[in-house]
C-alpha positions as CSV (number, residue, x, y, z in Angstrom):
1,M,36.9,-13.2,-25.8
2,S,38.1,-9.8,-26.6
3,K,36.0,-6.6,-27.0
4,L,34.1,-7.0,-23.9
5,V,32.0,-3.9,-22.7
6,L,29.8,-3.3,-19.7
7,V,27.2,-0.7,-19.7
8,N,25.0,0.6,-17.0
9,Y,21.5,1.6,-18.5
10,R,19.4,3.9,-16.6
11,I,16.1,4.4,-17.8
12,S,14.1,7.6,-17.2
13,E,10.8,5.7,-16.0
14,A,13.1,4.4,-12.9
15,E,13.8,8.2,-11.7
16,E,10.1,9.1,-12.6
17,R,8.8,6.2,-10.2
18,E,11.0,7.1,-7.5
19,S,10.0,10.9,-7.8
20,R,6.5,9.6,-7.8
21,R,7.0,7.8,-4.7
22,K,8.5,10.5,-2.7
23,I,6.1,13.1,-4.1
24,E,3.2,10.7,-2.7
25,L,4.8,10.5,0.7
26,L,5.2,14.5,0.5
27,R,1.6,14.7,-0.4
28,Q,0.4,12.6,2.6
29,M,2.5,14.8,4.7
30,L,1.0,18.1,3.4
31,A,-2.5,16.6,3.9
32,R,-1.6,16.0,7.5
33,C,-0.2,19.8,7.7
34,A,-3.4,21.0,6.3
35,A,-5.6,19.0,8.5
36,L,-3.6,20.3,11.6
37,R,-3.5,23.7,10.6
38,Q,-7.4,23.8,9.8
39,K,-8.1,22.6,13.4
40,L,-5.7,24.9,14.8
41,T,-7.2,28.0,13.0
42,E,-10.7,27.3,14.5
43,L,-9.0,28.0,17.7
44,E,-6.0,30.3,17.3
45,P,-4.7,32.5,14.6
46,V,-2.0,30.9,12.7
47,A,0.6,32.5,10.5
48,G,2.6,31.2,7.7
49,E,1.9,29.0,4.5
50,D,-1.6,27.8,3.9
51,W,-1.0,24.1,3.6
52,A,-4.4,23.4,2.6
53,Q,-3.6,25.7,-0.6
54,T,-0.3,24.0,-1.1
55,L,-1.8,20.9,-1.0
56,A,-4.7,21.4,-3.6
57,K,-2.0,23.0,-5.8
58,Y,0.2,20.1,-5.9
59,E,-2.7,17.7,-6.0
60,K,-4.1,19.1,-9.1
61,L,-0.5,18.9,-10.8
62,I,-0.5,15.3,-9.8
63,E,-4.0,14.8,-11.2
64,E,-3.2,16.4,-14.7
65,D,0.1,14.5,-14.8
66,R,2.1,17.6,-14.4
67,W,3.8,16.3,-11.4
68,R,7.2,17.5,-12.7
69,E,6.1,21.0,-11.9
70,F,6.4,19.8,-8.3
71,T,9.9,19.0,-8.0
72,P,11.3,22.5,-7.7
73,D,9.5,23.0,-4.3
74,Y,10.1,19.2,-3.4
75,N,13.4,19.5,-1.5
76,R,12.2,22.6,0.4
77,L,9.0,21.0,1.4
78,Y,10.5,17.6,2.1
79,G,12.9,19.2,4.7
80,E,10.5,21.8,6.2
81,V,7.2,20.0,6.4
82,P,8.0,17.2,9.3
83,G,9.0,20.2,11.5
84,V,6.0,22.2,10.6
85,I,3.9,19.0,11.7
86,E,5.5,18.8,14.9
87,K,4.9,22.4,15.7
88,L,1.3,22.3,14.7
89,E,0.7,19.0,16.8
90,Q,2.1,20.8,19.9
91,A,0.3,24.0,19.2
92,L,-3.2,22.4,18.7
93,A,-2.3,20.2,21.9
94,E,-1.9,23.1,23.9
95,A,-4.8,25.2,22.4
96,R,-7.1,22.4,23.5
97,A,-5.5,21.9,26.9
98,K,-5.8,25.5,27.8
99,R,-9.4,25.6,27.1
100,T,-10.1,22.2,28.9
101,R,-8.2,23.8,32.0
102,L,-10.5,27.0,31.5
103,E,-13.6,24.7,31.6
104,L,-12.4,22.9,34.7
105,T,-11.6,26.2,36.4
106,A,-15.2,27.4,35.9
107,A,-16.6,24.2,36.7
108,T,-14.8,24.2,40.2
109,L,-15.8,27.6,40.6
110,A,-19.3,26.8,40.0
111,A,-19.1,23.8,42.4
112,L,-18.2,26.1,45.2
113,G,-21.4,28.0,44.6
114,A,-22.0,31.5,42.7
115,S,-23.9,34.4,42.4
116,P,-26.7,34.7,39.9
117,E,-24.3,36.9,37.9
118,E,-21.5,34.6,38.2
119,R,-23.7,31.5,37.4
120,A,-25.0,33.1,34.2
121,V,-21.4,33.5,33.1
122,L,-20.1,30.0,34.4
123,D,-23.3,28.2,32.9
124,T,-22.4,29.7,29.1
125,L,-18.9,28.0,29.4
126,G,-19.1,24.2,30.1
127,A,-18.1,22.1,27.2
128,R,-18.6,24.9,24.6
129,T,-15.2,26.3,25.9
130,A,-13.2,23.8,23.9
131,G,-14.6,25.7,20.7
132,L,-13.9,29.4,21.8
133,Y,-11.9,31.2,19.2
134,S,-8.6,33.2,20.5
135,D,-10.5,36.6,21.4
136,K,-13.5,34.7,23.1
137,Y,-11.3,32.3,25.0
138,A,-9.4,35.3,26.3
139,A,-12.5,37.2,27.2
140,A,-14.0,34.2,29.2
141,A,-10.6,33.6,30.7
142,A,-10.5,36.9,32.0
143,K,-14.0,36.6,33.6
144,V,-13.3,33.4,35.2
145,E,-9.9,35.2,36.7
146,A,-11.9,38.1,38.0
147,M,-14.3,35.5,39.7
148,L,-11.6,33.5,41.4
149,R,-9.6,36.5,42.4
150,K,-12.7,38.1,43.9
151,R,-13.2,34.7,45.8
152,L,-9.6,34.6,47.0
153,D,-9.5,38.4,48.1
154,M,-13.0,38.8,49.5
155,P,-14.6,35.6,50.4
156,P,-18.2,36.0,51.2
157,V,-19.3,36.0,54.8
158,E,-22.3,34.2,54.0
159,P,-22.2,31.3,51.3
160,I,-24.5,31.6,48.6
161,E,-24.8,27.8,47.8
162,A,-22.0,26.1,49.5
163,A,-19.1,26.9,51.8
164,P,-16.1,27.7,49.6
165,S,-13.4,25.0,49.9
166,A,-9.7,26.3,50.3
167,A,-8.6,23.1,48.5
168,Q,-11.1,23.8,45.5
169,L,-10.0,27.1,45.5
170,E,-6.2,26.2,45.3
171,L,-7.1,23.6,42.5
172,A,-8.9,26.3,40.3
173,A,-6.3,28.9,40.9
174,E,-3.7,26.3,39.7
175,L,-5.7,25.4,36.8
176,L,-6.4,28.9,35.7
177,S,-2.6,29.7,36.0
178,A,-1.6,26.7,34.0
179,T,-4.0,28.1,30.8
180,G,-1.1,30.6,30.4
181,H,-3.8,33.4,30.4
182,A,-4.0,34.4,33.9
183,A,-0.9,35.8,36.1
184,P,0.4,33.7,38.5
185,I,-2.1,33.7,41.5
186,T,-0.9,34.1,44.9
187,L,-3.1,32.4,47.4
188,P,-4.1,33.9,50.5
189,K,-1.9,32.1,53.0
190,P,0.7,29.4,52.2
191,A,-0.2,25.6,51.9
192,V,-3.9,26.2,52.5
193,S,-4.1,22.4,51.2
194,S,-1.8,19.5,51.5
195,Q,0.8,18.9,49.0
196,E,-1.6,16.0,47.4
197,K,-4.1,18.6,46.7
198,S,-1.7,20.6,45.0
199,T,-0.6,17.4,43.0
200,D,-4.1,16.9,42.0
201,A,-4.0,20.3,40.0
202,G,-0.7,19.3,38.3
203,R,-1.8,15.9,37.5
204,I,-5.3,17.2,36.0
205,S,-3.5,19.8,34.1
206,R,-0.9,17.2,32.6
207,L,-4.2,15.1,31.8
208,A,-5.6,18.0,29.6
209,A,-2.2,18.4,27.9
210,Q,-2.3,14.6,27.2
211,I,-5.9,14.7,26.0
212,G,-5.4,17.7,24.0
213,G,-2.6,16.0,22.2
214,L,-4.6,12.8,21.2
215,D,-5.1,12.6,17.3
216,T,-9.0,12.9,17.0
217,S,-8.6,11.7,13.5
218,L,-7.8,8.3,14.9
219,A,-10.4,7.7,17.5
220,S,-12.8,10.0,19.6
221,F,-11.3,10.9,23.1
222,D,-14.8,12.8,24.3
223,D,-15.3,10.2,27.1
224,L,-12.1,11.1,28.8
225,L,-12.9,14.7,28.7
226,E,-16.5,13.8,30.3
227,R,-14.8,12.0,33.1
228,L,-12.4,14.8,33.5
229,R,-15.5,17.1,33.9
230,E,-16.6,15.2,36.9
231,L,-13.3,16.2,39.0
232,P,-14.5,19.6,40.0
233,G,-17.6,18.5,42.0
234,A,-15.8,15.5,43.5
235,D,-14.3,15.5,47.2
236,A,-10.6,15.1,47.7
237,A,-10.6,11.3,48.3
238,R,-12.9,10.6,45.4
239,R,-11.1,13.1,43.2
240,T,-7.8,11.3,43.5
241,L,-9.4,7.8,42.5
242,L,-10.9,9.3,39.5
243,I,-7.9,10.9,38.6
244,E,-6.1,7.5,38.8
245,S,-8.6,5.9,36.6
246,I,-8.4,8.8,34.1
247,E,-4.6,8.5,34.1
248,L,-4.8,4.9,33.4
249,A,-7.3,5.0,30.5
250,A,-5.3,8.2,29.2
251,G,-2.3,6.2,29.1
252,E,-3.6,3.3,27.5
253,R,-5.3,5.7,24.8
254,L,-1.8,7.5,23.9
255,A,-0.4,4.1,23.5
256,A,-3.1,3.3,21.1
257,A,-2.9,6.5,19.2
258,R,0.9,6.1,19.1
259,R,0.3,2.8,17.6
260,G,-2.5,4.1,15.3
261,R,0.1,6.8,14.0
262,E,2.7,4.3,13.5
263,V,0.5,2.2,11.4
264,S,-0.8,4.9,9.3
265,A,3.0,6.2,8.6
266,I,3.9,2.5,7.6
267,I,0.6,2.2,5.4
268,D,1.3,5.6,3.7
269,D,4.8,4.5,3.0
270,G,3.6,1.3,1.3
271,R,0.9,3.1,-0.7
272,A,3.9,5.5,-1.9
273,W,5.6,2.5,-3.4
274,L,2.7,1.5,-5.2
275,S,1.7,5.0,-6.5
276,P,3.5,4.8,-9.7
277,F,1.4,1.4,-10.8
278,T,-2.0,1.2,-12.2
279,S,-2.6,-2.8,-12.5
280,M,-4.9,-5.4,-10.9
281,S,-1.6,-6.5,-9.1
282,A,-0.8,-3.1,-7.7
283,D,-4.8,-2.9,-6.7
284,E,-4.5,-6.3,-4.8
285,H,-1.6,-4.9,-2.7
286,R,-3.5,-1.8,-2.0
287,G,-6.2,-4.1,-0.8
288,K,-3.9,-5.7,1.5
289,L,-2.6,-2.4,2.8
290,D,-6.3,-1.4,3.6
291,A,-6.7,-4.7,5.5
292,A,-3.8,-4.1,7.5
293,A,-4.7,-0.5,8.3
294,A,-8.0,-1.9,9.7
295,V,-6.3,-4.5,12.0
296,G,-4.4,-1.4,13.4
297,E,-1.4,-3.5,14.2
298,P,2.4,-2.4,13.3
299,A,3.5,-5.9,12.6
300,A,0.8,-6.6,10.2
301,A,1.1,-3.2,8.4
302,R,4.9,-3.7,8.1
303,T,4.1,-7.2,6.5
304,A,1.8,-5.6,3.9
305,R,4.1,-2.8,3.5
306,D,7.1,-5.0,2.8
307,E,5.0,-7.2,0.5
308,A,4.0,-4.0,-1.6
309,K,7.5,-2.7,-1.6
310,K,8.9,-5.9,-2.9
311,W,6.4,-6.2,-5.6
312,A,6.9,-2.7,-6.6
313,E,10.5,-3.3,-7.0
314,D,10.2,-6.6,-9.0
315,E,7.7,-4.8,-11.2
316,A,9.7,-2.0,-11.9
317,R,12.7,-4.0,-12.7
318,R,10.3,-6.3,-15.1
319,Q,9.1,-3.0,-16.7
320,D,12.5,-1.5,-17.2
321,G,13.9,-4.8,-18.3
322,A,11.2,-5.2,-20.8
323,R,11.6,-1.6,-22.1
324,I,15.5,-1.9,-22.5
325,R,15.5,-5.3,-24.1
326,A,12.6,-3.8,-26.7
327,A,14.6,-0.7,-27.5
328,L,17.8,-2.6,-27.9
329,V,16.3,-5.2,-30.1
330,S,14.6,-2.4,-32.3
331,E,17.7,-0.3,-32.6
332,L,20.0,-3.1,-33.3
333,Q,17.6,-4.3,-36.0
334,G,17.7,-0.8,-37.4
335,L,21.4,-1.0,-37.5
336,G,21.3,-3.8,-39.7
337,Y,21.7,-6.8,-37.2
338,E,19.6,-10.1,-36.9
339,V,18.5,-10.4,-33.5
340,D,18.0,-13.7,-31.4
341,V,16.3,-13.3,-28.2
342,Q,16.5,-15.8,-25.2
343,G,13.6,-16.1,-23.0
344,P,10.3,-14.0,-22.7
345,E,11.9,-11.5,-20.4
346,W,14.9,-9.2,-19.8
347,T,16.0,-10.6,-16.4
348,D,19.4,-11.3,-14.9
349,G,21.3,-14.0,-16.8
350,T,19.0,-13.6,-20.1
351,R,20.8,-13.0,-23.4
352,I,20.4,-11.3,-26.6
353,T,22.7,-12.6,-29.7
354,V,23.0,-10.4,-32.6
355,A,24.8,-10.9,-36.0
356,R,25.1,-9.2,-39.4
357,P,24.3,-11.3,-42.1
358,S,27.5,-10.3,-43.9
359,E,29.5,-11.7,-41.1
360,P,28.7,-15.2,-40.7
361,N,32.0,-15.8,-38.6
362,Y,31.2,-13.3,-35.7
363,D,28.4,-12.4,-33.5
364,V,27.9,-10.2,-30.3
365,Q,26.4,-11.6,-27.1
366,L,24.5,-8.9,-24.7
367,S,23.9,-10.4,-21.4
368,A,21.5,-8.9,-18.7
369,I,23.6,-8.4,-15.3
370,A,21.8,-7.3,-12.0
371,G,21.3,-3.4,-11.5
372,G,20.2,-2.6,-15.1
373,Q,23.8,-3.4,-16.6
374,V,24.4,-5.1,-19.9
375,Q,27.4,-6.8,-20.8
376,S,28.4,-7.3,-24.5
377,K,31.1,-9.2,-26.1
378,V,32.4,-9.8,-29.5
379,R,32.7,-13.6,-30.4
380,S,34.4,-15.4,-33.4
381,Y,33.6,-18.8,-34.7
382,D,36.3,-21.2,-36.2
383,H,36.5,-21.3,-39.9
384,A,38.8,-22.6,-42.6
385,G,41.6,-19.8,-43.2
386,R,41.2,-18.3,-39.9
387,S,44.7,-17.2,-38.3
388,A,45.7,-17.6,-34.7
389,G,46.3,-14.9,-32.0
390,V,45.3,-11.2,-32.6
391,N,44.4,-11.1,-36.1
392,R,43.2,-8.1,-38.3
393,R,39.7,-9.3,-38.9
394,D,39.0,-9.9,-35.4
395,V,40.2,-6.4,-34.7
396,E,38.0,-4.7,-37.4
397,V,35.0,-6.6,-36.2
398,E,35.5,-5.5,-32.4
399,Q,35.9,-2.0,-33.8
400,N,32.9,-2.2,-35.7
401,W,31.0,-3.3,-32.7
402,C,32.4,-0.5,-30.7
403,D,31.4,2.0,-33.3
404,D,27.8,0.3,-33.5
405,L,27.5,0.4,-29.6
406,A,28.2,4.2,-29.5
407,K,25.3,4.7,-32.1
408,L,23.3,2.3,-30.1
409,N,23.5,4.2,-26.8
410,K,23.0,7.5,-28.8
411,L,19.7,6.1,-30.2
412,L,18.6,4.8,-26.7
413,A,19.5,8.2,-25.2
414,E,16.8,9.6,-27.5
415,R,14.3,7.0,-26.0
416,G,15.2,8.3,-22.5
417,I,17.3,5.4,-21.7
418,G,21.0,6.5,-20.7
419,A,24.0,4.7,-20.9
420,E,27.0,4.7,-18.7
421,I,30.2,2.8,-19.8
422,L,31.7,0.8,-16.7
423,R,34.2,-1.0,-18.6
424,E,35.4,-1.3,-22.1
425,D,38.1,-3.5,-23.5
426,G,39.8,-2.0,-26.5
427,P,39.6,-3.8,-29.8
428,G,42.3,-6.4,-29.9
429,T,43.0,-6.2,-26.4
430,A,43.2,-9.9,-26.3
431,A,43.3,-13.0,-29.0
432,Q,40.0,-14.1,-29.8
433,V,39.5,-17.9,-28.6
434,P,37.1,-19.3,-31.5
435,L,34.0,-21.2,-30.9
436,K,33.3,-24.1,-32.6
437,A,32.1,-23.5,-36.3
438,R,28.2,-23.0,-36.4
439,S,26.2,-25.5,-38.5
440,A,22.7,-24.4,-37.4
441,P,21.0,-21.3,-36.4
442,Q,20.6,-22.4,-32.8
443,S,21.3,-20.5,-29.5
444,E,23.8,-21.7,-26.7
445,T,20.9,-23.6,-25.1
446,G,19.9,-25.4,-28.0
447,H,16.8,-23.6,-28.7
448,T,15.9,-22.7,-32.4
449,K,16.6,-19.0,-32.9
450,Q,13.6,-17.0,-32.9
451,L,14.5,-13.9,-35.0
452,E,12.8,-10.4,-34.3
453,R,12.2,-8.2,-37.2
454,K,11.9,-4.6,-37.2
455,A,8.2,-3.8,-38.3
């Protein structure tokens, strides 16, 4: 059968769906950026783009269905935002950690005993250190540093409340140095305590960094901070046991936080796949994603995400197929063809047969092929007087279809359906092998033809 054409049809909605999916992913990243930046601005001055304003701007565009105005900045943001998130996470973790270290330094000094003046300063810190803004934090750190240096340089002859412990002074010095505020503090003499004591300070400092980096949007970690606050007043042996206990709990909490962040990313991906769709089926999959998020296990989240993705891809193909078929039928009828549609949907393997009433010995069969492609071929039917081989009438009909297909594709383009010719056999390329003469208006499957007329 000659005059075979393979066309790849691309529908504008398909590109829009993919844009909407990516924009939803970016919106989620912007929300994360904005939340992190807001938390950091409560502690430190933050330069650069105000991500809350950026998020609000694009959420308004999406809400007003002006999301296409989002696309000019999309590539810049999609490449930039993940790195911004990482930097904000690190900055927030360190800001929290150094305040925790300062709090523990102050608590360590208080446990050693303090003058009334010192006690007044130390008592105003405590847990409120965690919320001190940069300038107030710096002022508090300077006061604590001054107290510590005074203790190290001129230890009191008579203890005020308790005899200073060299090990605890070393702990306080190392914790304060780790805040990054104080200059390195030289202890009065080398190795005033064992390596184990020095290791305690390092372990406590690492715990402060780990706890500072935990995502409070996933869970509360105040209990770990409370346990850290017990350390300054503990003796060396008990402190080591407490540190080991907190390290174990922190390790478990870190693993849970990583798992929670992984689940959140998977669920966000699933929601992005569903973002272009509004239907009960789409809402059903959103409900499954919500349920998987509540379970908090990556395996359950992946299952729900994969199901949502498959449904979205299937629904996209169904919608695109329905629109392509409806457009083909409408425009072909407008070009004067009678149209016979096979099946309720335009899916792989289904066909449309079109014919002109003035050409009873010819028709054109259009077949749906995977990937949005449509194959069309001119078919001839045996009849009296037909000549063998490549004949003039076959070539004329094939050329007419070639001309009509060009018109059809132009009309489809006006509807937002682009056509890419992948293969086109020229008229008369090969002799037609005629089909058996038609005696009744039936399709190849034996079903009676159902003609669709243009309204």
